[in-house]
C-alpha positions in Angstrom: 56.9 34.3 38.8 56.3 35.5 35.3 54.0 33.4 33.6 53.5 32.4 29.7 49.7 31.9 29.8 48.2 30.6 26.9 44.9 33.0 25.6 42.7 31.9 22.7 42.8 34.2 20.0 39.3 33.4 18.9 38.2 34.6 22.1 40.2 37.5 22.8 38.1 40.5 21.7 35.3 39.4 24.0 37.5 38.6 26.9 40.1 41.8 27.1 38.1 42.7 30.2 37.8 39.5 31.9 41.2 38.3 31.1 42.5 41.6 32.1 41.1 41.4 35.6 42.2 37.7 35.7 45.7 38.0 34.8 46.2 41.4 37.2 46.5 38.7 40.2 50.1 39.5 41.5 51.7 36.9 43.2 53.7 37.4 46.3 57.3 36.2 46.5 58.9 33.8 49.2 61.7 34.4 51.2 64.6 32.0 50.9 63.8 31.0 54.4 60.0 30.5 53.2 61.3 28.5 50.3 63.6 26.1 52.5 60.6 25.5 54.5 58.5 24.4 51.9 61.2 22.6 50.2 61.8 20.7 53.3 57.9 19.8 53.6 57.8 17.8 50.3 58.0 14.1 51.2 59.4 12.4 48.2 59.1 8.8 49.8 55.4 9.7 50.8 54.9 11.0 47.2 56.0 7.5 45.8 54.9 4.8 48.3 51.7 6.6 49.7 50.4 8.6 47.1 51.7 7.0 43.7 51.8 3.2 43.8 48.3 3.1 44.5 47.6 4.5 41.1 50.1 2.5 39.5 47.2 0.2 38.2 44.9 -0.3 35.0 42.5 2.4 35.7 40.1 2.7 32.5 37.0 4.8 32.8 33.9 3.0 34.5 36.3 0.1 35.8 36.9 -1.2 39.1 40.3 0.2 38.8 39.3 3.5 38.1 37.2 3.0 41.0 39.9 2.1 43.4 41.7 5.2 42.3 39.1 7.7 42.6 38.8 6.3 46.4 42.3 6.5 47.0 42.2 10.4 45.8 39.1 11.1 47.7 40.1 9.6 50.8 43.4 11.1 51.0 41.8 14.6 50.2 39.5 13.8 53.0 41.7 13.0 55.7 43.6 16.4 55.5 42.8 19.0 57.8 42.1 21.6 55.5 38.8 20.4 55.0 38.2 20.2 50.9 35.1 20.2 49.6 34.9 17.0 47.0 32.4 16.6 44.4 32.4 13.5 42.1 31.3 15.0 38.6 30.1 11.6 37.3 28.1 11.3 33.8 27.8 9.1 30.8 29.1 9.6 27.8 29.0 7.8 24.0 32.2 6.0 22.9 33.6 3.9 20.2 33.1 1.3 23.1 29.7 1.9 23.5 28.3 4.1 26.8 30.9 4.8 29.5 30.5 6.3 32.9 33.1 8.8 33.7 33.7 10.7 37.1 35.8 13.7 37.5 37.1 14.5 41.0 36.9 18.2 41.8 38.3 19.1 45.3 37.7 23.2 46.6 39.4 24.5 49.5 36.6 27.4 49.7 33.5 27.0 47.3 32.7 30.5 48.6 35.8 32.3 47.1 35.1 34.5 44.4 38.2 33.1 42.0 39.8 29.9 41.9 43.6 28.7 40.9 42.6 25.5 39.3 45.7 22.6 39.4 44.3 19.6 37.4 45.8 16.2 35.9 44.0 13.4 34.6 43.7 9.9 36.4 42.5 7.5 33.7 44.8 5.1 31.8 44.7 4.5 27.8 43.4 1.2 26.5 46.3 -0.4 24.5 46.8 -3.8 22.5 48.4 -6.4 24.7 52.1 -7.4 24.0 52.1 -10.7 22.3 55.2 -11.7 24.2 53.9 -10.5 27.6 50.0 -10.6 27.2 49.8 -10.3 31.0 51.1 -6.5 30.9 48.8 -3.7 30.8 49.5 0.0 30.5 49.7 1.8 33.9 50.6 5.2 32.5 53.0 6.4 35.2 53.7 9.6 33.6 50.4 9.6 31.9 49.2 10.7 34.3 49.8 8.7 37.8 52.9 10.9 38.4 51.2 14.0 38.3 48.2 12.8 40.2 50.9 11.9 43.2 52.2 15.2 42.9 48.9 17.0 43.7 48.2 14.7 46.4 51.6 15.3 47.8 51.2 19.2 47.0 47.9 19.0 49.2 49.3 16.8 51.9 52.6 18.8 52.5 50.9 22.3 52.4 48.0 21.0 54.5 48.8 23.4 57.2 49.4 26.4 55.4 46.3 25.7 53.1 44.0 25.6 56.3 45.5 28.6 57.5 45.1 30.5 54.4 41.0 29.1 54.2 40.7 30.5 57.6 42.3 33.9 56.8 40.4 34.1 53.9 36.9 33.4 55.7 37.9 36.2 58.1 39.2 38.8 55.8 37.0 41.9 55.6 39.0 43.2 52.4 37.2 44.2 49.7 39.9 42.4 47.7 38.8 39.3 45.7 40.8 36.3 47.2 41.6 33.2 44.9 41.2 30.0 46.4 42.6 26.7 45.5 40.7 24.2 43.1 42.1 20.4 42.4 40.7 18.6 39.5 41.5 14.8 38.7 40.1 14.4 35.0 38.6 11.1 34.0 38.6 10.0 30.1 41.4 12.3 29.0 42.4 9.3 26.4 40.7 8.3 23.7 39.5 5.0 23.1 40.7 4.4 19.8 42.2 7.0 17.2 42.3 10.3 19.0 39.4 12.7 17.5 37.3 15.6 18.6 34.5 13.3 19.9 36.6 10.4 21.2 38.9 12.0 24.0 38.9 14.8 26.6 35.5 13.3 27.8 36.0 14.1 31.3 37.4 18.0 30.8 34.9 18.6 27.8 32.2 17.9 30.4 33.3 19.7 33.1 34.4 23.0 31.0 30.7 22.9 29.8 29.1 22.3 33.2 31.0 25.1 34.8 30.1 27.4 31.9 26.8 26.7 33.1 27.1 26.7 36.6 26.6 30.2 38.4 29.1 31.6 40.8 28.5 32.7 43.1 25.4 30.2 43.3 23.2 33.2 43.4 24.8 35.3 40.3 22.7 36.2 37.3 25.9 37.0 35.2 29.1 34.9 36.4 29.8 31.4 36.3 32.3 29.1 37.9 34.3 28.9 34.5 34.9 32.6 34.9 35.8 32.3 38.6 39.1 30.4 37.2 41.9 32.7 37.7 44.3 30.3 36.1 44.1 26.8 34.7 47.2 24.6 35.5 47.6 21.4 33.9 50.6 18.6 34.8 51.0 15.9 32.2 53.7 13.4 31.2 55.8 14.2 34.1 58.1 11.6 35.9 61.0 10.8 33.2 64.2 12.0 33.7 65.5 15.3 31.9 61.9 16.7 31.0 61.8 19.9 28.6 58.9 22.1 29.8 58.6 25.0 27.5 58.3 28.7 28.2 56.6 28.8 31.7 58.8 30.3 33.9 61.6 32.9 33.7 65.1 33.2 34.7 63.7 34.2 38.2 61.2 31.6 39.0 61.4 28.7 41.6 63.5 26.6 39.9 66.5 29.1 40.2 65.8 30.2 43.7 65.6 26.2 44.8 68.4 25.3 42.6 71.0 28.2 44.1 70.0 26.9 47.7 70.8 23.4 47.1 67.5 22.3 47.7 67.0 20.2 44.2 68.4 16.7 43.7 70.3 15.3 41.1 70.0 18.9 39.4 73.3 20.2 37.9 72.0 23.4 35.9 69.8 26.1 36.7 68.1 25.6 33.3 67.4 21.7 33.5 63.5 21.6 33.2 62.3 24.5 31.7 63.2 26.3 28.6 62.2 29.4 26.3 63.8 27.6 23.3 61.6 24.5 23.2 58.5 24.7 21.6 56.9 21.8 19.2 53.4 23.4 19.0 50.1 23.1 20.2 49.2 19.7 22.6 45.7 18.3 22.6 45.5 18.0 26.5 42.6 18.6 29.2 43.3 22.2 28.9 41.8 22.8 25.5 38.0 22.8 26.1 39.0 25.4 28.8 41.2 27.2 26.6 38.5 27.5 24.2 36.3 28.9 26.6 38.8 31.9 27.6 40.4 30.5 30.6 43.8 31.5 30.7 46.1 28.2 31.0 49.5 27.1 32.3 50.3 24.0 30.6 53.5 21.9 32.5 54.0 18.8 30.1 57.3 17.5 29.0 57.9 18.0 25.3 59.0 16.3 23.3 57.0 13.6 25.0 58.8 10.8 26.7 60.2 8.1 24.5 57.8 5.6 26.6 54.7 7.5 26.0 52.0 5.6 24.9 54.0 2.3 25.5 53.6 -0.5 28.0 57.1 0.8 29.4 55.3 3.9 31.2 56.0 2.2 34.4 57.6 3.0 37.8 61.0 1.8 36.9 61.3 4.5 34.0 60.3 7.1 36.4 62.9 9.5 37.8 62.4 10.0 41.8 64.7 13.2 42.1 63.0 14.9 38.9 59.5 14.2 40.6 60.2 15.3 43.9 62.4 18.4 42.1 59.1 19.4 40.1 56.8 19.1 43.1 58.9 21.2 45.4 58.8 23.9 42.2 55.2 23.6 42.5 55.1 24.1 46.1 56.5 27.4 45.8 54.9 28.4 43.0 51.3 27.6 44.8 52.5 29.4 48.0 53.6 32.3 45.9 50.5 32.5 43.8 48.2 32.2 46.8 50.0 34.2 49.1 50.5 32.0 52.2 
């Protein structure tokens, strides 16, 4: 893969060396047989019925709905054989609606690994005014971001055996090369309670970025932090609708083309359907921003322009496109396998 990685210009001069070391990681390349196997492991029915549907409830921070989704995510990851280390990063913050408790979910494959590929989404839903014609309806945020959460859970599930073996190899490897492990983050509090501002938005990602910047890594280090251990921050958001356009993240030799050429994508007539180099609508405020501002390389996988149902009560399961969700999950499975090298 060749990635269009975002780096903050304001921090560039102080991060030349660390950024070079991070970006010098060279992913492997899967063979056609490996790609077929990875694609076959992604189970679209399991993604939809087991992972997604339990998330399609109102899940405002600090509420019972949020707790239900937290338990769904943590129980799913805890049931896998890879042995995820799960940390509930709970904190309180003032909001326009008063003091609210937020909880980020951080799952790390190997906490002792010097470097991490961080794969993230947000699981909270937004407060929207009721529809006077149907006051019982609530905002479910299928694309924003229940589907990305379900995609990550399916990736962890479908790749469980490979991740378990990869972790064992990592722990047994005596090579001096620094291994890159996988870390999953499900942010709380991405959405604003009222109008989007610097203080009413990104509650979870602002908190976690600051916490990681002040957490030594390894634990006995006096000069490196958990934030500096992030090799690449990959954020999924606003995915699930039909025909998304995702700007400039994969080149013509990426997983999309190779999966397409092997006939492993569903309802996908063109090699250029999802990822386009000529689509860019400017910077997007999202959970990557606090990390980007602290010098972390970012890969933002988001549909732009935003779906027409964005921040409306129509962001529902019925308006999601199953083949697209399954295809994007297959692409991410190949990406993870190639980046981590399993």
